[in-house]
Backbone as CSV, one residue per row, in Angstrom:
resi,resn,N_x,N_y,N_z,CA_x,CA_y,CA_z,C_x,C_y,C_z
1,MET,-179.878,-30.847,-42.276,-180.794,-31.558,-41.399,-181.111,-32.929,-41.981
2,THR,-181.455,-33.852,-41.100,-181.788,-35.203,-41.536,-183.190,-35.222,-42.121
3,GLY,-183.337,-35.786,-43.313,-184.644,-35.848,-43.941,-185.465,-36.985,-43.364
4,ALA,-186.676,-36.680,-42.920,-187.529,-37.703,-42.305,-187.917,-38.770,-43.317
5,ARG,-188.011,-38.383,-44.594,-188.449,-39.342,-45.605,-187.368,-40.372,-45.928
6,HIS,-186.115,-40.053,-45.644,-185.016,-40.939,-46.005,-184.387,-41.577,-44.771
7,THR,-185.150,-41.694,-43.709,-184.633,-42.274,-42.475,-184.713,-43.793,-42.538
8,PRO,-183.622,-44.484,-42.244,-183.671,-45.950,-42.258,-184.558,-46.474,-41.128
9,PRO,-185.099,-47.682,-41.289,-185.965,-48.238,-40.242,-185.157,-48.675,-39.025
10,GLY,-185.851,-48.938,-37.922,-185.199,-49.471,-36.737,-184.655,-48.405,-35.816
11,ARG,-183.836,-48.878,-34.869,-183.301,-47.976,-33.840,-182.335,-46.951,-34.419
12,ALA,-181.591,-47.339,-35.447,-180.670,-46.375,-36.071,-181.445,-45.205,-36.661
13,GLY,-182.565,-45.522,-37.304,-183.392,-44.458,-37.854,-183.991,-43.579,-36.777
14,ARG,-184.414,-44.204,-35.660,-184.977,-43.422,-34.567,-183.934,-42.485,-33.977
15,LEU,-182.701,-42.981,-33.809,-181.620,-42.125,-33.293,-181.358,-40.953,-34.224
16,ARG,-181.417,-41.225,-35.527,-181.183,-40.149,-36.488,-182.295,-39.108,-36.414
17,LEU,-183.534,-39.581,-36.279,-184.652,-38.651,-36.147,-184.557,-37.839,-34.858
18,ARG,-184.197,-38.489,-33.773,-184.067,-37.802,-32.485,-182.985,-36.719,-32.556
19,HIS,-181.873,-37.081,-33.209,-180.790,-36.098,-33.373,-181.250,-34.936,-34.247
20,GLY,-181.929,-35.255,-35.347,-182.413,-34.191,-36.228,-183.390,-33.267,-35.531
21,LEU,-184.265,-33.838,-34.703,-185.227,-33.016,-33.963,-184.515,-32.133,-32.949
22,ASP,-183.537,-32.682,-32.252,-182.768,-31.875,-31.284,-182.063,-30.714,-31.977
23,VAL,-181.449,-31.002,-33.117,-180.751,-29.949,-33.863,-181.732,-28.876,-34.328
24,ALA,-182.887,-29.300,-34.842,-183.884,-28.347,-35.326,-184.408,-27.469,-34.191
25,GLU,-184.656,-28.063,-33.028,-185.182,-27.288,-31.903,-184.139,-26.315,-31.363
26,ARG,-182.877,-26.772,-31.291,-181.813,-25.843,-30.857,-181.649,-24.715,-31.864
27,GLY,-181.713,-25.074,-33.155,-181.596,-24.048,-34.186,-182.716,-23.033,-34.106
28,ALA,-183.933,-23.503,-33.874,-185.068,-22.587,-33.753,-184.907,-21.667,-32.541
29,ASP,-184.430,-22.223,-31.437,-184.213,-21.404,-30.231,-183.173,-20.312,-30.499
30,LEU,-182.079,-20.695,-31.156,-181.022,-19.724,-31.460,-181.526,-18.650,-32.417
31,LEU,-182.281,-19.067,-33.418,-182.807,-18.097,-34.379,-183.810,-17.154,-33.726
32,GLU,-184.587,-17.652,-32.789,-185.547,-16.782,-32.102,-184.823,-15.749,-31.234
33,ARG,-183.719,-16.166,-30.598,-182.933,-15.195,-29.817,-182.301,-14.154,-30.754
34,LYS,-181.798,-14.640,-31.894,-181.232,-13.708,-32.879,-182.292,-12.752,-33.383
35,LEU,-183.493,-13.265,-33.638,-184.578,-12.428,-34.144,-184.957,-11.344,-33.142
36,LEU,-184.966,-11.689,-31.860,-185.280,-10.705,-30.824,-184.263,-9.566,-30.832
37,ILE,-182.978,-9.930,-30.935,-181.922,-8.911,-30.965,-182.003,-8.087,-32.241
38,LEU,-182.252,-8.765,-33.368,-182.351,-8.063,-34.647,-183.493,-7.050,-34.638
39,ARG,-184.635,-7.446,-34.071,-185.775,-6.530,-34.037,-185.463,-5.298,-33.196
40,SER,-184.781,-5.505,-32.091,-184.394,-4.379,-31.244,-183.423,-3.460,-31.989
41,GLU,-182.464,-4.056,-32.676,-181.491,-3.263,-33.431,-182.165,-2.541,-34.589
42,HIS,-183.122,-3.213,-35.235,-183.838,-2.582,-36.348,-184.629,-1.373,-35.864
43,ALA,-185.262,-1.493,-34.709,-186.007,-0.364,-34.154,-185.066,0.799,-33.841
44,ARG,-183.888,0.477,-33.297,-182.902,1.533,-32.999,-182.445,2.220,-34.275
45,LEU,-182.184,1.429,-35.305,-181.733,1.988,-36.576,-182.822,2.831,-37.237
46,LEU,-184.071,2.426,-37.082,-185.171,3.232,-37.623,-185.222,4.614,-36.969
47,ARG,-185.021,4.640,-35.651,-185.005,5.938,-34.956,-183.827,6.781,-35.432
48,ALA,-182.665,6.139,-35.605,-181.489,6.864,-36.086,-181.718,7.392,-37.498
49,GLU,-182.392,6.585,-38.331,-182.684,7.026,-39.704,-183.605,8.244,-39.695
50,GLN,-184.612,8.224,-38.844,-185.548,9.349,-38.772,-184.837,10.619,-38.309
51,GLU,-183.953,10.483,-37.328,-183.192,11.641,-36.847,-182.261,12.168,-37.929
52,ALA,-181.617,11.242,-38.670,-180.709,11.651,-39.743,-181.479,12.346,-40.861
53,ALA,-182.674,11.846,-41.181,-183.489,12.475,-42.222,-183.908,13.880,-41.804
54,ARG,-184.279,14.024,-40.539,-184.699,15.333,-40.044,-183.516,16.317,-40.064
55,ALA,-182.350,15.852,-39.645,-181.167,16.714,-39.659,-180.807,17.132,-41.078
56,TRP,-180.882,16.192,-42.008,-180.566,16.503,-43.410,-181.534,17.550,-43.972
57,ARG,-182.830,17.366,-43.725,-183.822,18.321,-44.243,-183.603,19.717,-43.653
58,ASP,-183.309,19.767,-42.354,-183.103,21.069,-41.702,-181.868,21.772,-42.262
59,LEU,-180.771,21.012,-42.408,-179.539,21.615,-42.910,-179.663,22.011,-44.373
60,LEU,-180.391,21.208,-45.145,-180.592,21.558,-46.543,-181.427,22.831,-46.665
61,ALA,-182.449,22.957,-45.834,-183.276,24.167,-45.854,-182.447,25.389,-45.479
62,GLU,-181.565,25.230,-44.491,-180.694,26.347,-44.091,-179.771,26.739,-45.242
63,ALA,-179.172,25.734,-45.902,-178.250,26.018,-47.002,-178.975,26.707,-48.159
64,GLU,-180.166,26.244,-48.476,-180.929,26.851,-49.566,-181.341,28.282,-49.234
65,SER,-181.590,28.515,-47.948,-181.951,29.873,-47.526,-180.777,30.831,-47.725
66,TRP,-179.560,30.391,-47.327,-178.382,31.230,-47.521,-178.080,31.434,-49.005
67,LEU,-178.283,30.359,-49.788,-178.023,30.475,-51.220,-178.968,31.494,-51.859
68,LEU,-180.236,31.456,-51.461,-181.200,32.404,-52.008,-180.794,33.837,-51.678
69,ARG,-180.332,34.054,-50.450,-179.878,35.405,-50.067,-178.682,35.811,-50.913
70,GLY,-177.754,34.881,-51.104,-176.572,35.202,-51.901,-176.932,35.530,-53.336
71,LEU,-177.898,34.800,-53.899,-178.314,35.078,-55.272,-179.024,36.427,-55.369
72,LEU,-179.819,36.747,-54.368,-180.500,38.035,-54.374,-179.505,39.183,-54.287
73,LEU,-178.410,38.968,-53.544,-177.408,40.017,-53.379,-176.466,40.124,-54.578
74,GLY,-176.057,38.953,-55.132,-175.026,39.012,-56.176,-175.427,38.448,-57.513
75,GLY,-176.578,37.768,-57.587,-177.007,37.199,-58.847,-176.312,35.879,-59.151
76,GLU,-176.753,35.255,-60.246,-176.201,33.953,-60.612,-174.736,34.048,-60.999
77,GLN,-174.315,35.195,-61.497,-172.905,35.360,-61.897,-171.996,35.237,-60.671
78,ALA,-172.455,35.764,-59.534,-171.662,35.661,-58.301,-171.548,34.209,-57.864
79,LEU,-172.619,33.439,-58.043,-172.587,32.024,-57.673,-171.641,31.257,-58.587
80,GLU,-171.722,31.510,-59.893,-170.851,30.809,-60.835,-169.391,31.133,-60.559
81,SER,-169.128,32.362,-60.221,-167.748,32.765,-59.918,-167.250,32.101,-58.643
82,ALA,-168.131,32.002,-57.642,-167.728,31.430,-56.356,-167.500,29.927,-56.445
83,THR,-168.166,29.251,-57.377,-168.053,27.791,-57.466,-167.055,27.331,-58.516
84,ALA,-166.522,28.243,-59.302,-165.579,27.868,-60.359,-164.314,27.261,-59.753
85,GLY,-163.923,26.097,-60.253,-162.681,25.470,-59.802,-162.799,24.684,-58.513
86,ILE,-163.989,24.606,-57.931,-164.177,23.869,-56.676,-164.400,22.385,-56.991
87,GLY,-163.639,21.521,-56.335,-163.760,20.080,-56.558,-164.953,19.481,-55.826
88,ALA,-165.272,18.273,-56.198,-166.409,17.573,-55.577,-166.015,16.999,-54.216
89,ALA,-166.983,16.962,-53.331,-166.758,16.341,-52.024,-166.700,14.827,-52.192
90,GLU,-165.960,14.159,-51.307,-165.837,12.703,-51.348,-166.383,12.110,-50.050
91,VAL,-167.221,11.116,-50.198,-167.821,10.441,-49.047,-167.220,9.048,-48.934
92,THR,-166.773,8.698,-47.743,-166.244,7.362,-47.480,-167.144,6.663,-46.470
93,VAL,-167.541,5.440,-46.802,-168.429,4.663,-45.932,-167.628,3.535,-45.292
94,ARG,-167.700,3.448,-43.982,-167.067,2.325,-43.265,-168.143,1.293,-42.966
95,TRP,-167.852,0.039,-43.362,-168.805,-1.045,-43.178,-168.422,-1.912,-41.996
96,ALA,-169.416,-2.510,-41.376,-169.176,-3.421,-40.256,-170.187,-4.565,-40.355
97,THR,-169.830,-5.695,-39.746,-170.713,-6.856,-39.741,-171.139,-7.146,-38.312
98,SER,-172.451,-7.249,-38.111,-173.005,-7.538,-36.796,-174.231,-8.415,-36.970
99,LEU,-174.317,-9.491,-36.177,-175.440,-10.430,-36.245,-175.594,-11.007,-37.648
100,GLY,-174.473,-11.150,-38.348,-174.506,-11.725,-39.683,-174.908,-10.754,-40.766
101,VAL,-175.032,-9.470,-40.435,-175.447,-8.461,-41.419,-174.300,-7.472,-41.643
102,ARG,-173.899,-7.319,-42.894,-172.896,-6.314,-43.240,-173.632,-5.039,-43.617
103,ARG,-173.344,-3.971,-42.888,-174.082,-2.737,-43.105,-173.173,-1.534,-42.861
104,PRO,-173.569,-0.347,-43.373,-172.784,0.859,-43.109,-172.755,1.171,-41.619
105,ALA,-171.562,1.455,-41.121,-171.418,1.762,-39.691,-171.120,3.240,-39.452
106,ALA,-170.432,3.876,-40.384,-170.076,5.289,-40.222,-169.705,5.860,-41.582
107,VAL,-169.813,7.168,-41.695,-169.407,7.845,-42.930,-168.486,8.996,-42.573
108,SER,-167.606,9.308,-43.508,-166.757,10.483,-43.354,-166.798,11.280,-44.649
109,LEU,-166.705,12.580,-44.527,-166.816,13.476,-45.678,-165.529,14.277,-45.837
110,SER,-165.028,14.307,-47.042,-163.844,15.100,-47.348,-164.244,16.194,-48.333
111,VAL,-164.181,17.447,-47.868,-164.530,18.592,-48.712,-163.236,19.273,-49.150
112,PRO,-162.980,19.344,-50.456,-161.722,19.940,-50.911,-161.639,21.418,-50.542
113,ALA,-160.458,21.840,-50.199,-160.255,23.251,-49.860,-160.383,24.106,-51.121
114,ARG,-160.787,25.318,-50.925,-160.898,26.234,-52.064,-159.489,26.522,-52.605
115,PRO,-159.278,26.264,-53.897,-157.937,26.515,-54.452,-157.602,28.002,-54.442
116,PRO,-156.306,28.328,-54.346,-155.905,29.748,-54.298,-156.353,30.548,-55.519
117,THR,-156.505,29.862,-56.652,-156.873,30.577,-57.882,-158.360,30.853,-57.982
118,ALA,-159.154,30.185,-57.090,-160.604,30.367,-57.166,-160.999,31.704,-56.552
119,ALA,-162.011,32.310,-57.140,-162.494,33.593,-56.626,-163.246,33.370,-55.315
120,ALA,-163.065,34.315,-54.393,-163.798,34.240,-53.119,-165.266,34.582,-53.361
121,PRO,-166.171,34.052,-52.528,-167.585,34.411,-52.676,-167.777,35.923,-52.620
122,ALA,-168.699,36.397,-53.449,-168.873,37.845,-53.588,-169.581,38.475,-52.401
123,ASN,-170.271,37.689,-51.577,-170.960,38.257,-50.424,-170.976,37.253,-49.272
124,THR,-171.281,37.753,-48.097,-171.260,36.923,-46.892,-172.291,35.803,-46.947
125,ALA,-173.419,36.046,-47.603,-174.462,35.025,-47.692,-173.939,33.798,-48.444
126,LEU,-173.159,33.992,-49.490,-172.606,32.862,-50.224,-171.541,32.122,-49.405
127,VAL,-170.824,32.854,-48.556,-169.873,32.199,-47.646,-170.633,31.270,-46.703
128,HIS,-171.730,31.765,-46.140,-172.543,30.940,-45.245,-173.174,29.771,-46.014
129,ALA,-173.586,30.040,-47.256,-174.190,28.988,-48.066,-173.184,27.858,-48.318
130,GLU,-171.951,28.209,-48.611,-170.920,27.192,-48.862,-170.719,26.302,-47.636
131,ALA,-170.612,26.921,-46.471,-170.439,26.146,-45.249,-171.684,25.306,-44.942
132,ALA,-172.862,25.889,-45.171,-174.110,25.179,-44.866,-174.289,23.988,-45.797
133,TYR,-173.922,24.136,-47.064,-174.044,23.003,-47.988,-173.055,21.897,-47.619
134,GLY,-171.904,22.256,-47.091,-170.972,21.233,-46.617,-171.582,20.400,-45.505
135,ARG,-172.261,21.083,-44.558,-172.922,20.361,-43.469,-174.092,19.527,-44.001
136,ALA,-174.812,20.070,-44.994,-175.952,19.338,-45.552,-175.502,18.083,-46.296
137,VAL,-174.377,18.182,-47.010,-173.862,17.001,-47.723,-173.455,15.915,-46.730
138,ARG,-172.811,16.324,-45.638,-172.445,15.358,-44.616,-173.702,14.695,-44.026
139,ALA,-174.708,15.507,-43.750,-175.957,14.962,-43.200,-176.635,14.034,-44.209
140,ALA,-176.561,14.371,-45.493,-177.160,13.513,-46.521,-176.459,12.163,-46.566
141,ALA,-175.123,12.179,-46.441,-174.371,10.918,-46.438,-174.729,10.083,-45.215
142,GLU,-174.880,10.726,-44.066,-175.242,9.999,-42.854,-176.656,9.414,-42.962
143,TYR,-177.545,10.180,-43.584,-178.907,9.668,-43.773,-178.908,8.479,-44.739
144,ALA,-178.143,8.582,-45.817,-178.079,7.479,-46.783,-177.537,6.212,-46.126
145,ALA,-176.508,6.364,-45.287,-175.949,5.206,-44.582,-176.959,4.630,-43.601
146,ALA,-177.665,5.496,-42.887,-178.674,5.027,-41.930,-179.806,4.303,-42.650
147,HIS,-180.219,4.846,-43.795,-181.293,4.210,-44.564,-180.863,2.835,-45.077
148,ALA,-179.631,2.741,-45.571,-179.131,1.453,-46.059,-179.060,0.438,-44.924
149,ALA,-178.613,0.879,-43.741,-178.530,-0.031,-42.594,-179.908,-0.553,-42.214
150,VAL,-180.911,0.316,-42.234,-182.282,-0.098,-41.921,-182.761,-1.148,-42.916
151,GLN,-182.493,-0.915,-44.199,-182.946,-1.852,-45.228,-182.264,-3.210,-45.076
152,LEU,-180.964,-3.202,-44.832,-180.217,-4.463,-44.735,-180.624,-5.259,-43.491
153,VAL,-180.743,-4.582,-42.354,-181.148,-5.281,-41.131,-182.606,-5.731,-41.248
154,GLY,-183.441,-4.918,-41.878,-184.832,-5.309,-42.081,-184.949,-6.565,-42.931
155,THR,-184.104,-6.682,-43.945,-184.101,-7.886,-44.770,-183.695,-9.106,-43.954
156,GLU,-182.716,-8.929,-43.066,-182.282,-10.043,-42.224,-183.355,-10.418,-41.207
157,VAL,-184.083,-9.436,-40.698,-185.204,-9.719,-39.791,-186.233,-10.593,-40.499
158,SER,-186.588,-10.208,-41.721,-187.572,-10.965,-42.485,-187.080,-12.380,-42.780
159,SER,-185.811,-12.493,-43.184,-185.255,-13.815,-43.505,-185.222,-14.713,-42.273
160,THR,-184.796,-14.162,-41.138,-184.722,-14.954,-39.902,-186.109,-15.356,-39.434
161,ARG,-187.076,-14.449,-39.550,-188.459,-14.772,-39.164,-189.009,-15.916,-40.012
162,HIS,-188.726,-15.909,-41.303,-189.192,-16.985,-42.186,-188.535,-18.314,-41.834
163,ARG,-187.257,-18.263,-41.474,-186.562,-19.499,-41.102,-187.119,-20.078,-39.807
164,VAL,-187.399,-19.218,-38.835,-188.006,-19.687,-37.584,-189.379,-20.294,-37.859
165,ARG,-190.154,-19.615,-38.694,-191.499,-20.115,-39.016,-191.425,-21.468,-39.713
166,ALA,-190.470,-21.611,-40.631,-190.328,-22.885,-41.338,-189.973,-24.008,-40.369
167,LEU,-189.113,-23.714,-39.403,-188.740,-24.725,-38.422,-189.899,-25.059,-37.498
168,ARG,-190.534,-24.039,-36.941,-191.584,-24.270,-35.940,-192.860,-24.845,-36.546
169,ARG,-193.208,-24.412,-37.740,-194.502,-24.812,-38.300,-194.413,-26.022,-39.221
170,HIS,-193.235,-26.275,-39.766,-193.147,-27.344,-40.765,-192.133,-28.424,-40.386
171,TRP,-190.864,-28.006,-40.275,-189.813,-29.014,-40.116,-189.908,-29.768,-38.782
172,ILE,-190.033,-29.039,-37.673,-190.083,-29.694,-36.360,-191.322,-30.576,-36.219
173,PRO,-192.541,-30.112,-36.587,-193.697,-31.024,-36.521,-193.518,-32.269,-37.391
174,ARG,-192.884,-32.109,-38.565,-192.663,-33.254,-39.432,-191.731,-34.271,-38.775
175,LEU,-190.667,-33.768,-38.150,-189.734,-34.660,-37.466,-190.389,-35.342,-36.271
176,ARG,-191.204,-34.594,-35.531,-191.896,-35.198,-34.386,-192.861,-36.291,-34.833
177,ALA,-193.577,-36.027,-35.928,-194.500,-37.032,-36.440,-193.742,-38.277,-36.900
178,ALA,-192.612,-38.058,-37.569,-191.804,-39.194,-38.017,-191.246,-39.969,-36.828
179,LEU,-190.838,-39.239,-35.777,-190.324,-39.900,-34.580,-191.420,-40.705,-33.898
180,ASP,-192.635,-40.150,-33.840,-193.765,-40.899,-33.255,-194.033,-42.173,-34.049
181,ARG,-193.985,-42.063,-35.369,-194.204,-43.255,-36.201,-193.106,-44.289,-35.973
182,SER,-191.875,-43.793,-35.822,-190.754,-44.695,-35.584,-190.912,-45.385,-34.229
183,ASP,-191.317,-44.627,-33.206,-191.537,-45.224,-31.879,-192.631,-46.291,-31.940
184,LEU,-193.692,-45.981,-32.659,-194.799,-46.926,-32.774,-194.357,-48.194,-33.509
185,ALA,-193.592,-48.007,-34.585,-193.110,-49.162,-35.346,-192.178,-50.016,-34.507
186,LEU,-191.285,-49.364,-33.730,-190.380,-50.117,-32.863,-191.150,-50.868,-31.789
187,GLU,-192.132,-50.190,-31.207,-192.946,-50.836,-30.161,-193.680,-52.046,-30.737
188,GLN,-194.236,-51.885,-31.922,-194.951,-52.988,-32.559,-194.001,-54.132,-32.901
189,ALA,-192.790,-53.781,-33.414,-191.807,-54.808,-33.759,-191.366,-55.568,-32.515
190,GLU,-191.147,-54.823,-31.398,-190.742,-55.480,-30.155,-191.860,-56.383,-29.637
191,HIS,-193.106,-55.923,-29.772,-194.236,-56.744,-29.331,-194.329,-58.025,-30.164
192,GLU,-194.180,-57.873,-31.488,-194.244,-59.045,-32.359,-193.092,-60.000,-32.075
193,ASP,-191.921,-59.425,-31.804,-190.768,-60.268,-31.490,-190.991,-61.018,-30.183
194,SER,-191.606,-60.327,-29.195,-191.889,-60.979,-27.918,-192.900,-62.106,-28.089
195,VAL,-193.904,-61.864,-28.942,-194.905,-62.912,-29.206,-194.244,-64.121,-29.872
196,ARG,-193.371,-63.860,-30.833,-192.692,-64.960,-31.521,-191.810,-65.759,-30.559
197,ARG,-191.125,-65.042,-29.661,-190.261,-65.746,-28.695,-191.081,-66.624,-27.760
198,ARG,-192.208,-66.093,-27.296,-193.059,-66.893,-26.418,-193.631,-68.112,-27.152
199,TRP,-194.025,-67.852,-28.416,-194.551,-68.959,-29.221,-193.484,-70.032,-29.435
200,TRP,-192.262,-69.584,-29.732,-191.170,-70.522,-29.980,-190.851,-71.305,-28.703
201,ALA,-190.815,-70.570,-27.560,-190.516,-71.226,-26.303,-191.597,-72.232,-25.937
202,ALA,-192.877,-71.850,-26.118,-193.976,-72.768,-25.795,-193.943,-73.997,-26.680
203,ARG,-193.599,-73.813,-27.948,-193.588,-74.936,-28.875,-192.482,-75.912,-28.546
204,HIS,-191.339,-75.410,-28.116,-190.209,-76.303,-27.851,-190.248,-76.884,-26.449
205,GLN,-191.090,-76.371,-25.618,-191.208,-76.960,-24.270,-192.234,-78.096,-24.239
206,SER,-193.132,-78.115,-25.229,-194.174,-79.139,-25.233,-193.673,-80.465,-25.787
C-alpha cells in the first residue's frame, strides 16, 4: 500500500493517495466477504468436531465395555495372548486448501490383519472388543482431524478479522485524512496561483 507519509506533493501525490485509498477499500471489502465465509465454515466445522467427539466417546465406551467383559471371562493372560504379534494401526490424513487455509480434509485408517501365527481371542467378548477398538481408533482419528481443522480455520478467522479492523479503523481513515489534506493544499495552491495571475495581469495592463 502507498504510505501517506511518503506521498509527494501536488496532483501526482493526490493520485497516489486516491489509488491507495481505492485499493485499501477494495481490499477491506474482499476481506469482509472472506471473513463472512470463514465464519460460516468455522461454525460448520465446530458442529462436525462436536459430532466427531461424541462418536469417539461412544465408540470408546463400547470398546472398553467389551474389553472389560473379555477380561472378566479370560483374564489378562487372554488379552495378552490375543494381542501378541498384532501390528499398529496406521492413520493417513489427506490435506486440502480452502479460503487460503490448509487443513485436514479426510482421514483413512489401515488396521493390519491378524497374522496367521497369532492366537485367536479366547472369548467372543475379546473378538467384539477388537472390532470395537478398531472403530474407536478410526473415530479418534476423525475427531483429531476435525479438531485441527477447527483450530486452523479459527486462526484464519482471527487473522482476517484483525486485518479488516486495521484497514477500517486505521489505514483507510489515515488515507482519507491525507487525501483531504492534499485536496485542501491543491485548492489553496490553485487559489494562490489564480491570485498571482490576476495580480500579474493587472500590473501589466496598467
